[in-house]
N, C-alpha and C positions, 0 to 999 in steps of 0.2 A: 455607313453600312458595313464597311470592312476597312482594314488597315493593311495596305501592301507591305510586304516584308522588307523590301529594299528597292523601292522605285526611284527613278530619277525624274524630276519634274523640271520643266523649262518654262519660265514665266516672265513676262515683262514686269519690271519693277520701276515705274517712273517715280515721281516725287511723293507719292502717297506713302502712308505708313506701311511698313513691311509686316506681312504675316507669313508664317512658315508652318507647314504641317502636312502629314499624310492625309489621304482621303478619309473624311470623317473626323479630322482633327484640326483645331484652330489654335494649337498651343504655340506661343512665340518662343523661339530659341535665340541664342545670342550669337549667331554666326556672323563672321566678318567677311567682307568682300575681298577678292583678289583678282587682278587683271590677268587675262590670258588671250593669246592671239590665235586666230584661225587663218587658214590659207586665203580665204576670200573675204574675210570680214575682220578688220582690225579695230573695230569699235564695239566690241562685245565686253560685257562685264558679267562674270559668273559669281553667283553668291552660293557658297558651299555651306551646308548646315551639318549638324552633328548626328552621329549614330545613324538611324534609319530614316532620318528626315530627307525629303527630296531636295535636289539642287534647284535653285532658281536662277534664271538668266535674264538680264535686261540689256537691250540695245540702247546705247547712249545716243545713236543717230541712225536714220535709215541706212540700209546698205546701198552700194552703188547701183545705178540702173543696170538691168540685165536684159538680154534679148530672149525672145520666145514667149510662149503662152504662160499665164500665171501658174498653172500646175507644173509646167516644166521648170520654171524659175524656182518654185518651191522645192521640187525634187533635187535640183542641182544644189540649192543652198544647204539642204540637209546632208547631201552627199559630201560636200566640201567641208562641212563643219561637224561631221558625225562624231569624230573623236572628242572634240571640245564639248559637245553636248552629251557625251556618254552613250551614243547610239552605236550598237555593234552592227557591223556589215553582214556577218553571217553567224549563226543561221537565222537570227531574228529578222523579220521583214516588216516593212511599212508599206501599206497599200492605200492608194487614194480612196477615201470613202465618200467624200462629198466636196464639191467646189461651188461656192455661192458668191455672187457679186452683190454688194450693197453700197450705194452712194460712192462709187468709184473705188472701193476696196474689195479685193478678191480674198475670200477666206477659204483656204484649202485644208480639209481635215483628213489626216492619215490615221488608219487603224493599224495597230501593232498586231502581228500574227505570229504564230509558232506552229510549224508543221501544218500550215494551212488553216489553223484554227485561230479565231480572234482571241486576243488576250483582253479579258474584261478590265475596263478602266484604262487600258493602254492606248491613248490617243494623243496625237500631236497636231496642232494647228499652226499653219504658216499664213501670215497675213501680208498680202502684196498690194501696194498702192497702184494708182493709175499711171505712175511713172516707172513701173516695173521694178520698184525697190521693195525689199523685204522690210516691213515695218516692225513686226513682232513675231516671236515664236513662243508658243506656250503649250502646256499639256503635261502628261505623265508618261514616262517610258520605263519599262522594267528591264534592266540591263542583264539580269542573270537567269532569265527564263530557260536558256539553253544549257545551263550548267549540268554536268552529268548527275543523274540521280535526283534531280529536282522535280521532274515530271514523272509521276509513277502511275502504275495501273496494270491490271491483268486483262485488259479488254473491257470495253464499255458495256454496261447493261443496255437493254433495248430502250428506245425513246418512250415507248408506251409504259414501261416500268417506271421511268423517271416522272412521267406525268401522273401516274397513279400515286407515287410517293408524295408529290406536291398536294394533290387533292386530299389524300389521307391526312396530311398534316393540317390543312385548312379546316377540316371537320367533315363528319359524315353527312351533315345537312346542307352542304354547299350546293347552290343552284347556279349552274353555268349559264352565261349568255354567249353562246357560240362555242367553237371548238378550242381546245388547248393545243399549243405548239411547243416544240422543244428544239433547241439548237445546241450543238456541242461547242464548248468554249474552253479556254484556259483560265482558271480562276486563281488569282493571287490570294492565298491564305496567309496566316500569320508567319508560318515558318517553312512553307513549301508552296509549290504550284500544283494545282489539281486539274485533271480533266473533269469537266462538269457539264451538266445540261442546264441551260438557261430556259426554264419553263415559263411560259406566259399564257394567261387566260383571264377572261372577264367573268365576273360572277354578280348576280343580283342579290345573293344572300350567302355570305356577307358581301355587301356592296363593295366593289373595287375592281381595279385592273391589277391583278396579282402577278408578281414576278418572283420565281423561286430559283434557287441555285442548288442542284442536286448532284452529289458526288457520283460521277459516272462509274466508279469502281464498285461501290457498295450500296448505292441508293439512299444514302443519308442526306438529310437536309443540311446544307451549309449556311444558307441565309435566305431571307425572304423580305418583301416589302410590298406595300400597296402603292402603285404608281398613279392612282386616280387623284386628280386635283379637284377637290370639292370647292364649291362656291363659298363666298364669305358667309360665315354664320350670321343669323339674324335673330332678333328678339323683340319683344313688345315692351314698351316703356311709356311713362309720361315724361315729356320734355322738362316740365317743371313740377306740377302737382295737379291733382284732379280739380281743384278749385280754380286755379289760375289758367290751366290749359287742359280741359277735360278729355280731349281726343287722344286715344291711345295711338302711339306711333310705332311703326315697324322700322327698326334701325339695324345697321350692321354692327356686329360685335367683333371688335378687333383684338388681336394678340392672344386669342384662345389657343390652348395646346390641343393635342389630338386625343384627349381623354374622353371626349363626348360630354364633359361636364363644364360648368361655368368656372373654369380656372385657367389662368393664363400667365403672361409674363409678370403682371403686377397685382393681380387680384385672384383670390381663391374664396369661393362662396361656401358657407356652411348653413344648412337649413335646420334650425333647432326643432322644427315640428316633425321632421321625418327625413325621408330620402331626398337627396339633392336632385335637381333637374338633370335629366340625361337626354341627349339628342344626338344620335350618331350621325344624322344628316345635317346637324347644325341649326335646326329650326327650333329656337327657344321662344315660341310664340304662345302666350297664354292669356286668358282673360284676367282682368284685375282681381277677381275674387279667388283665383287659383293661388295657393301658397307659393308656387314657383314664380309668380309674377314679381314678387319682392326680390327674389334672387337675381332676376334679370335687371331690375332697377338698380340694385346694389352693384352688380358687376359693371354695367354700362357707365354709371355715374362715378364710381370710384376710379375706373380706368380713365374716364374723361378728366377728373380733377387731378389725377396723377400726371397726365400729359400736360395739363395746364401749368402745374408747378414745375415740371421738367423744363418747360419753355422759359420759365423765369430763372432757371439755373439750378434748381433743387435736385439732388440725387440721393437724398437720405432714405427713401423708401423704394429703391429700385429692385426689390425682390417681391415675390407674391405676398400680399397683405391678406391675412385671414379675416373675412368679413362674415359675421353671423347675423342672420335675419330670424324674425319670429322668436327672439330670445325671451325666456320667462324672467320674472323679477328675481334678481340674484338672492334676495333675502327670503321673500315669502313663497317663491316658486310659482306664483300666480302666472299662468301662461300669457295673460293679457297685460303686458308691461308698458307703462307710460314713460318711456325714456329711451335715449340713445346715448352712447358714449364711446370715447376712445380710451383704451386702457394703456397707460404708459408702462405698466408692469409687463404685460405680455405682447404689447404692440399689436393689438387687434381692435377691430371695430364691432360694435354691438348695436342692433336696432330691434326695439320692441314694436309689436304691431298695435299697441295701444288698448286702452280700456275707456277711460274718460277722454283720452285723446284719440285722434285718428292715427292710422298706420304711419309711423315715422319714416319707414323706408320708401314710402310713396311720395316723398317730398325731396326733390334734388338738393335744395338749399340746405336742408338738414344734413344730408350726406356730405356735402361740401364742407359744412361747418365742422362736422366731427373729424373729417380727414385733415382739416387745417390744424386741429389740436395735435394730430400726429406730426405734422410738419413742424410746428412750434417745439414739440418735445424733442425732435431730432436736432433742431438748430440751437435752442436754448432750454435744455432739460431742467426739470425740477424748479420751475419758477415759484417763488414764495411770496407771501404777503397778500393783504386784501386787495391792494391796487394791482399787484401782479396777477392775481386770479381774474380781476376785472379786465385787465389787458388781454389775457388769454381768451376770454369770451368775446371781447370786442374785436380782436383780430379775426377770430373764427367767424363772427357774424359778418364782418366786412367782406371777407373773401367769399363766403357763402352767397352773399347778395351780389357782389361784383360779377361773379361768374354767371349768375342768372340774370344780371342786369335789372334787378328788382330790389328796391330798398327794404322790402318786407321779408321777414323770415318767420316760418311757422304758421302762415295764414291757413293752410290746410290742416295742420296738426291740431289746431285749437278750434276748428270749425264746430265740432260737436258741443263744445262748452260755450258757444256763442261769443267767442272773443274775435277781435279783428285780426290779431297776429300775436306772435310771441314777442317780437321786437321790431321796431320801426326806425330805420336809420335816417329818416327825415325828422326825427325827434328834435325838439329845441332845447333839450337838457343841456345844462352847463356845469362846468367843474369850477369850484368844489361844492357849490351850493346844492346840487341835486344828488350828491352821493347819498346812498341809502345803506351801505355796508353789505349789500348782496351782490355777488359777482356778476350775475346776468343783468341785473338792473343797472349797475354801475358800468358794466361793459358796453351797454347801449350808448353811453356818452362817448367812449372811445370809438366805437363803430361808426357813430353818426359824424364824428369829427373827420374820420378817414373818408367817409362818403362825401362830406363837404369838399375835401381835397380832390376827390375823383371828379366832382362836378366842375371844378376849376381847371384841372389839368388834363382831364380825359382818363378813361379807364387804363389804357396801356401804360402811360407814364406813372399814374398814381399807383397802380398795382405793383409795378417794378420797385418804386421807391418804398412803398409800405412793406413789401416782402423783404427787401434788403435791410430795412431798419431792424428786423428781428435779430440780426447778427450783433447788434449793438446793445441789446438788452442785458442789464446785470441780473444777478440771481434774484434779487428782491426789488424789482423795478417799481417806480412810481410813474404817474402819467408824465411828469416832467422828464424823466429818463427816456421814455419812449419818444417824446417830442424831439429830444436831442438826437435820438437814433434816426428819426425822419430827416432831420437836417443833415446829419452826417451822410446818410444814404444818398441824398441829393447832391451833396458835394462830391462824393465818390463817383456817382453815375453820370451826373450832368454838370459837374464843376460849379454847383450851386446856382444853376440857372433859375430854379423855382423857389429859392429861399423867400423872396417877397410874398408869393402866394401862400407858402407854408406858414409864415409868420402871421399873415392876415387871418388864416383859418384858425390857428391855434390860439391866437389872442382873442378872437371872437368867441371861442368856446371856454375861455377862462383858464386854459392850460398853460399858456405862455403869457408873461407880463408884457405890457406895451413897452416899446422902446422909448427911453428918455434921452434927449440930447446930452452928450457929455462935453463939458468944457475942455477936458484934457484927453489926449489920446489914451486908449486903453493900455494897461500894462502888458508887457511881453508875456506871451503864454508860457506856462511852465512846461518843461519837457513831458511828453506823454509816452506811455509804454503800452505796447500791444503784443500779445502772443499769438502766433499763427502756426498751424500745422501744415507742413508741405509734404504731401504724399509722394512716394517714389514712383507710382504709376500714373502720375498726372503731370502733363507738360508744364502747365503754369497754374499758379494759385493766386488769386487776387487777395491782397491784404486788406483791401477796403480803405486804405489810408490815402487821402488826397494830399499831394505834396506840391510845393511851389518851387520854381526854379531858384537855385541858390540855397535852398533849405538844407541844413545839415542833419543827417540821421546816422544812427549806428545800429548794426545788426549783430547779434550773437546767436549762434545756432548750435544745436546738439542733435544726437540721434544717429541712426544707421539705416542705410538702404542696401538691399541685395540686388545687384544689377545684372546677373545672368543666372542660368540654370545650373551652374557649377557651385553656387553658393558664395561667389565672390561678393564682397560688400565693402562699403566705405562710409566714412562720416562726411560732414559738410565740406571738409577740405578736399574731398574727392579721392580717387584711386591714385596709385603711384604712376599711372601712365595717362597720356592724353591722345586724342584721336587725330594726330597729325598725319597719319597715313591715309585714312579714308576721308578725313575732313567733313564728317557728317554731324558731329555734335554741334549744338548751338554755338559754343566757343571751343573750337577743336584744339586751340593752343593751350587750353587750361585743363586741369585734371578731370578725367572722366567721372561722371556721377556726382560732382560737387554741387554745392548750392549756388545758384545764379539768380540774377535779378534783372528787371527792366522797368522802365516807366511807360505805362499804358501798353496796349497790345501791339503797338507798332514801334515801340522803342528798341534801341540797340541793346542786346544782352550784355551784362557785365558780371564779373566773377565776384561772389560774396564770401564763400567759404564759411569757416566757423566764427570768424570775427572780422567785422569790416566797418569802416566809418568813411562816409563820403558826402559830397555835396551833390544835390540833385541838379541835373543839367536841363530839365524841362518840367513844365507843369504836367501833372497827371497822377494816376494811381500807381502805387508800387505793386509789382507782381514778383513773386518768387517761384523758382522752378528748379528742375534737375538738368544738369549738363549731360544729357543722354538722348541721342536721337531715337533709340529703341526703348523708350521709357515704359511702354505699356506692360511688359512682363515683370517690371520691378516689384519688390515688396519692401515694406518698412516705411519710415517717415523721418523727417527732420522737424524739430521744434525750433522756431525762430522767435527771438524776443527783439522787437523793434522799438527803439527810442527815437522820438522825433519831436 
């Protein structure tokens, strides 16, 4: 809502990742910690940040037990440590606002005041355990409120005038629910502190519990917001499709923004027939014949499939995806379009409501199928070849069906033309004898093979292996390449525990050749090479390469990352300094920001740099990462070439 000009904030920082920022900001900075001692507490660690960012403080251990009631202990702690914490004794004041006990911990909240007025946002909380030890102190404190010339004013306007200014700003048709109130406060603006009125009132139109900040000198609006917390938005959908599950369901719609439309963290809906659905109260409930019903179907199921792939580890579509419903035929402009597709050019989804076919947006498996095309395009873009196109369709069919737990796809879409379904993953088609040279027909072979694997291994294991296999596809894959990707995925994820079942399924479908006993041991494998991108803002990146103890590998790397907000950068060999002072980097004795590795998620990190050759000390998957505890604000990437 606002950004204090120069606050000091005190916050516990345990082992979780550090975030720094003023109110309303979550930007990470690259501050480093330094130790400081207080009279009564010698186990404090202060983290200072740059420019106008707040200070953060963490206690490495609780304070010594003290005598007295918890509020008295809290006041004494702040008094003894006020200089360390940046709290001035005079003229700024801290007054106890609230003291609450919960499960043996007393939480005492102090309000910062100036000249008897509360400083907006200036609060410090002290948390005292049942042994009378201060566990944590956190909050925001404005250290310069009392500096000369910072609080200005020629005398305040009346409260009634401040309330009138707020109501005028909200609009002439405002309908109140009760009376408005106003309280004089000190408001931290960007470059000064203002005397202001905090005006609060409830309204039925526009609906909300409104909070306004009015400049007490001139009556201008400084800021405002609606404090009302609305219930979770709801909408009407089919869980699957009208043929399979004809009852309309009312469901919660998650991750919507506050626009009143069907747009949120991962989905944005466009209705090609006209205006998009709008519901200020979050009630997107429509009958199936209402054009807005398709919007709700698309939002709910695209959001659902996004979360599904996120749980598998996919992050390629983590921004709002534009989804169009009721789209006309792109060529003839016929409004009744018999198709749905994902466009790799504009990265958007399109659904027609059908002519010969039924409405494609009313079948969740079709939505999941098209979204899966988007996932594949992010992981292995521009797949080529006839078998590559069939694999694209087969993977999309598989995930569309696996999420619905139904091997049929398109049973509602083709109902009007008296067909049973578009594709059936219980089909007995085999490779290569049933290939027809049409990607959807041939894709049914791959989708059915994956479904066989799901029947043997269960959905959770099969979904994860099949998803991970996408990363092994070459640009022009054949079914044999995809089969090898399945094997490699199982080796990387489960150390090859499911290879016998995988071979059984793919041999039965004709994709893999039966094993023949060999009288001689197989020749030593030729060294393989794999290129991996290691992003600077990601702690660890799996290479997907399964390694055996004693195996020799080499890594060569290039690229640059920027590791702080001053623009300092380094290559894979790291910066000219190491974190030997704070000892917070994964390998604090090695250059900061350099390329590091480990075997599996529990392995001990080792330094890699721009060129390294070593023997693996344990079985597992190779991970590469950045030697930086505060990696989240980094930019840039390293490219590593691994030979093994």
